[in-house]
C-alpha positions as CSV (number, residue, x, y, z in Angstrom):
1,M,39.4,7.2,-21.6
2,A,38.9,3.9,-20.8
3,D,37.7,1.3,-23.1
4,P,35.5,-1.1,-21.3
5,A,35.2,-3.6,-24.4
6,A,39.1,-3.9,-24.9
7,G,39.0,-4.5,-21.0
8,E,39.7,-1.2,-19.4
9,P,38.8,-0.2,-16.7
10,G,36.5,2.9,-16.0
11,P,33.9,4.3,-13.2
12,A,32.3,2.3,-11.1
13,P,29.0,2.4,-12.4
14,A,26.5,4.1,-9.5
15,I,23.9,2.0,-7.8
16,L,20.6,3.6,-8.5
17,T,18.1,1.8,-6.6
18,S,19.3,-1.3,-4.0
19,T,16.2,-3.5,-2.9
20,I,15.7,-6.6,-0.9
21,S,12.4,-8.8,-0.8
22,V,11.0,-11.6,0.1
23,R,7.7,-13.1,-1.5
24,D,4.8,-15.1,-0.8
25,L,5.5,-15.4,3.2
26,T,2.7,-17.5,4.0
27,V,1.8,-17.3,8.1
28,A,-1.8,-18.2,9.9
29,A,-3.0,-14.9,11.9
30,D,-6.0,-14.5,13.9
31,I,-7.0,-11.6,11.5
32,G,-11.2,-10.8,10.6
33,V,-13.6,-8.5,11.5
34,Y,-16.4,-11.0,10.9
35,A,-17.4,-13.1,14.9
36,H,-16.9,-16.6,12.9
37,E,-12.9,-15.5,11.9
38,V,-12.5,-14.1,16.0
39,G,-10.0,-16.9,16.9
40,Q,-9.5,-19.2,13.5
41,P,-6.4,-18.8,12.1
42,Q,-6.7,-18.1,8.6
43,T,-3.7,-17.7,6.0
44,L,-2.0,-14.4,5.1
45,L,0.2,-14.1,1.5
46,I,2.5,-11.3,2.8
47,S,5.2,-10.0,-0.2
48,V,7.7,-7.0,0.7
49,T,9.7,-5.1,-0.9
50,L,12.7,-3.1,0.9
51,H,14.4,0.2,-0.4
52,V,17.5,0.4,0.9
53,R,20.6,2.3,1.1
54,P,22.9,0.7,-1.8
55,T,25.9,-1.2,-0.2
56,T,29.1,-2.6,-2.1
57,S,29.9,-4.6,0.9
58,D,30.0,-8.8,1.1
59,S,29.1,-8.7,4.4
60,L,25.5,-8.9,6.2
61,A,27.2,-6.4,8.7
62,D,26.2,-4.0,5.7
63,A,23.3,-4.9,4.7
64,T,19.0,-5.6,5.2
65,D,18.8,-9.0,6.3
66,Y,15.8,-10.3,4.8
67,T,14.7,-12.8,7.5
68,R,14.3,-9.9,9.7
69,I,11.0,-9.2,7.6
70,A,9.8,-12.6,8.5
71,T,10.0,-12.6,11.6
72,A,8.3,-9.6,11.9
73,A,4.9,-10.7,9.9
74,E,5.2,-13.8,11.8
75,A,5.2,-12.5,15.1
76,L,3.1,-9.9,14.0
77,A,0.5,-13.0,12.7
78,A,0.7,-13.5,16.7
79,E,-1.1,-11.5,17.9
80,R,-5.3,-10.3,17.2
81,I,-5.8,-7.7,14.5
82,A,-8.9,-6.6,12.6
83,L,-7.9,-6.0,9.4
84,I,-5.3,-6.7,6.6
85,E,-5.1,-3.0,6.3
86,S,-3.8,-2.7,10.4
87,F,-1.1,-5.9,9.7
88,A,0.7,-4.3,6.5
89,Y,0.6,-1.0,7.9
90,R,2.6,-2.6,11.3
91,L,4.9,-4.3,8.8
92,A,6.2,-1.6,7.1
93,L,6.2,0.5,10.5
94,T,8.6,-2.2,11.9
95,C,10.7,-3.1,8.4
96,L,10.8,0.8,7.8
97,G,12.6,0.6,11.1
98,F,15.7,-1.5,10.3
99,T,18.8,0.2,9.4
100,G,19.4,0.9,6.3
101,V,15.7,0.9,4.9
102,E,14.3,4.4,3.3
103,Q,10.9,2.5,2.1
104,A,9.2,-0.5,2.9
105,D,6.7,-2.0,0.3
106,V,3.9,-4.5,1.9
107,L,1.4,-6.1,-0.2
108,V,-1.0,-8.4,2.0
109,E,-3.1,-10.9,0.8
110,K,-6.2,-13.2,2.4
111,P,-6.6,-16.0,0.3
112,G,-10.4,-17.3,0.9
113,A,-11.4,-14.0,1.8
114,I,-13.9,-13.6,-0.9
115,A,-15.2,-16.3,-3.5
116,N,-13.7,-16.4,-6.9
117,G,-10.5,-13.8,-5.8
118,M,-8.0,-12.9,-3.8
119,A,-8.6,-9.8,-1.7
120,G,-5.3,-8.0,-0.3
121,T,-4.4,-4.4,0.7
122,R,-0.6,-2.9,-0.4
123,I,0.6,0.0,1.7
124,V,4.4,2.0,0.9
125,L,5.4,3.7,3.9
126,R,9.3,6.0,3.4
127,H,10.9,8.4,5.5
128,P,9.9,12.0,5.3
129,V,12.3,13.9,3.1
130,P,14.1,16.4,4.8
């Protein structure tokens, strides 16, 4: 029997979960349902956590590149979207399409949408279980 305390190697630990995250990403988006919001870029604060297939590789080719999350959010911000709920859903759906991603958890907050608080929405999407 291996004794890790004595420096003897034992079996490799099992990876239970693996996540990639981007927090507090800010984008300027043409978002909102009110007439005064249309065409007026507003700040969105975005946080994304992706549950990915575990890897012990040290190669980016075997991992989920977190810069793709930022790129996807910036691309969505360039479109006219009325609701932050729609923005969150579309970003989660895009991230779920990345290789190795099993679940996408997306939080979109809209500073200034309400007085003395923060308005936001969160959505979690995952691939169907076969």
